[in-house]
TIMARDO-749830 format. One line per field, with one value per residue (C-alpha): residue number from 1; residue in one letter; x negated, y, z negated. Coordinates in nm, 4 decimals. Layout:
! TIMARDO-749830
pos <- (NUM, ...)
code <- (A, ...)
u <- (X, ...)
v <- (Y, ...)
w <- (Z, ...)
END
This chain:
! TIMARDO-749830
pos <- (1, 2, 3, 4, 5, 6, 7, 8, 9, 10, 11, 12, 13, 14, 15, 16, 17, 18, 19, 20, 21, 22, 23, 24, 25, 26, 27, 28, 29, 30, 31, 32, 33, 34, 35, 36, 37, 38, 39, 40, 41, 42, 43, 44, 45, 46, 47, 48, 49, 50, 51, 52, 53, 54, 55, 56, 57, 58, 59, 60, 61, 62, 63, 64, 65, 66, 67, 68, 69, 70, 71, 72, 73, 74, 75, 76, 77, 78, 79, 80, 81, 82, 83, 84, 85, 86, 87, 88, 89, 90, 91, 92, 93, 94, 95, 96, 97, 98, 99, 100, 101, 102, 103, 104, 105, 106, 107)
code <- (M, R, V, V, L, R, P, L, P, V, L, Y, A, C, Q, G, C, A, E, F, G, Q, L, A, R, E, V, G, A, L, L, D, R, G, G, A, V, E, M, V, W, L, G, A, G, P, E, L, K, P, K, P, R, F, P, I, Y, A, L, D, G, C, A, K, A, C, A, L, R, W, L, E, G, H, G, I, A, A, Q, R, S, Y, V, L, A, D, R, S, P, G, S, A, Q, R, A, A, Q, Q, I, A, A, E, L, G, R, P, G)
u <- (-0.5971, -0.2587, -0.2376, 0.0665, 0.1151, 0.3275, 0.4282, 0.3010, 0.5616, 0.5841, 0.5232, 0.6479, 0.4526, 0.5952, 0.4439, 0.5199, 0.3722, -0.0048, -0.0390, 0.1882, 0.2001, -0.1770, -0.1584, 0.1081, -0.1001, -0.4113, -0.2302, -0.0730, -0.4112, -0.5664, -0.2869, -0.3211, -0.6990, -0.6609, -0.4245, -0.1214, 0.0965, 0.1083, 0.1249, 0.3100, 0.2600, 0.5644, 0.3397, 0.2175, 0.4414, 0.7893, 0.8846, 0.8261, 1.1021, 1.1243, 1.0566, 1.3644, 1.1402, 1.1706, 1.0516, 1.0357, 0.9084, 0.9102, 0.6277, 0.6876, 0.4529, 0.7287, 1.0856, 1.2350, 1.2023, 1.1540, 1.0331, 1.3272, 1.5734, 1.4059, 1.4553, 1.8172, 1.8720, 1.7684, 2.0071, 1.7377, 1.7483, 1.4107, 1.3682, 1.1557, 1.0783, 0.7825, 0.7366, 0.3876, 0.3927, 0.0300, -0.1993, -0.5011, -0.8436, -0.8415, -0.4612, -0.4516, -0.6606, -0.4583, -0.1284, -0.2462, -0.3578, -0.0289, 0.1854, -0.0219, 0.0163, 0.3945, 0.4106, 0.1976, -0.0524, -0.4233, -0.4929)
v <- (-1.6415, -1.6361, -1.5402, -1.6308, -1.4367, -1.5768, -1.3524, -1.4724, -1.5938, -1.3858, -1.5861, -1.4300, -1.5727, -1.5424, -1.3142, -1.5774, -1.6245, -1.6195, -1.9969, -2.0712, -1.7404, -1.7415, -2.0753, -1.9440, -1.6330, -1.8428, -2.0767, -1.7788, -1.6069, -1.9216, -1.9421, -1.5716, -1.5892, -1.9009, -1.7190, -1.9377, -1.6657, -1.3061, -1.3340, -1.0843, -1.1162, -1.0145, -0.8589, -0.5999, -0.3217, -0.2201, -0.0597, -0.3804, -0.4503, -0.7694, -0.7421, -0.8633, -1.0481, -1.4066, -1.6528, -1.5915, -1.8431, -1.8472, -1.9912, -2.0519, -2.1736, -2.3543, -2.4796, -2.1461, -2.0393, -1.6691, -1.5811, -1.7603, -1.5904, -1.2509, -1.2864, -1.3960, -1.0946, -0.8757, -1.0562, -1.2541, -1.6317, -1.8035, -2.0416, -2.2641, -2.2712, -2.4365, -2.5152, -2.6036, -2.9005, -3.0218, -2.8330, -3.0629, -2.9361, -2.8538, -2.8412, -2.4921, -2.6006, -2.9187, -2.7302, -2.4680, -2.7379, -2.9259, -2.6145, -2.5018, -2.8492, -2.8434, -2.5037, -2.6261, -2.3468, -2.3263, -2.2989)
w <- (2.3959, 2.2296, 1.8635, 1.6579, 1.3368, 1.0589, 0.7728, 0.4394, 0.1939, -0.1226, -0.4404, -0.7635, -1.0573, -1.4076, -1.6646, -1.9244, -2.2629, -2.2975, -2.2667, -1.9715, -1.7859, -1.7437, -1.5624, -1.3227, -1.2606, -1.1927, -0.9498, -0.7727, -0.7418, -0.5941, -0.3369, -0.2581, -0.2143, 0.0006, 0.2370, 0.1630, 0.0061, -0.1071, -0.4853, -0.7026, -1.0769, -1.2782, -1.5427, -1.2897, -1.4137, -1.5296, -1.1944, -0.9999, -0.7494, -0.5464, -0.1756, 0.0125, 0.2534, 0.3621, 0.2460, -0.1272, -0.3827, -0.7620, -0.9726, -1.3414, -1.6120, -1.8048, -1.7745, -1.8884, -1.5215, -1.5962, -1.2436, -1.0860, -1.3224, -1.2640, -0.8881, -0.9355, -1.1610, -0.8665, -0.6321, -0.4510, -0.4150, -0.4014, -0.1107, -0.3340, -0.7025, -0.8732, -1.2422, -1.3626, -1.5976, -1.5830, -1.8199, -1.8037, -1.6918, -1.3213, -1.3071, -1.1536, -0.8558, -0.8090, -0.8292, -0.5798, -0.3351, -0.3705, -0.3217, -0.0200, 0.1332, 0.0782, 0.2474, 0.5360, 0.4786, 0.3963, 0.0311)
END
């Protein structure tokens, strides 16, 4: 039996404001638990440094793109960037499923 291991992409989810950052954190956690990515929440601590590992994705709760800008500020370009626009009930689950499908990973 041959086993092929693929490194998980690292998804940096914005800390954001209470309203929008929570949605990014929830979507990131769903993707992490589903095995699609390794999620890092930017609110985890002041000493947080980005892992220069490929691929890297940014997940933002609004158009301010704080996670994307944070990565760029550390000299790292995200391979993909997602902005969550849908805030209706069930939107976190739908967004996680859509992102996992785009990445070709379980989610």
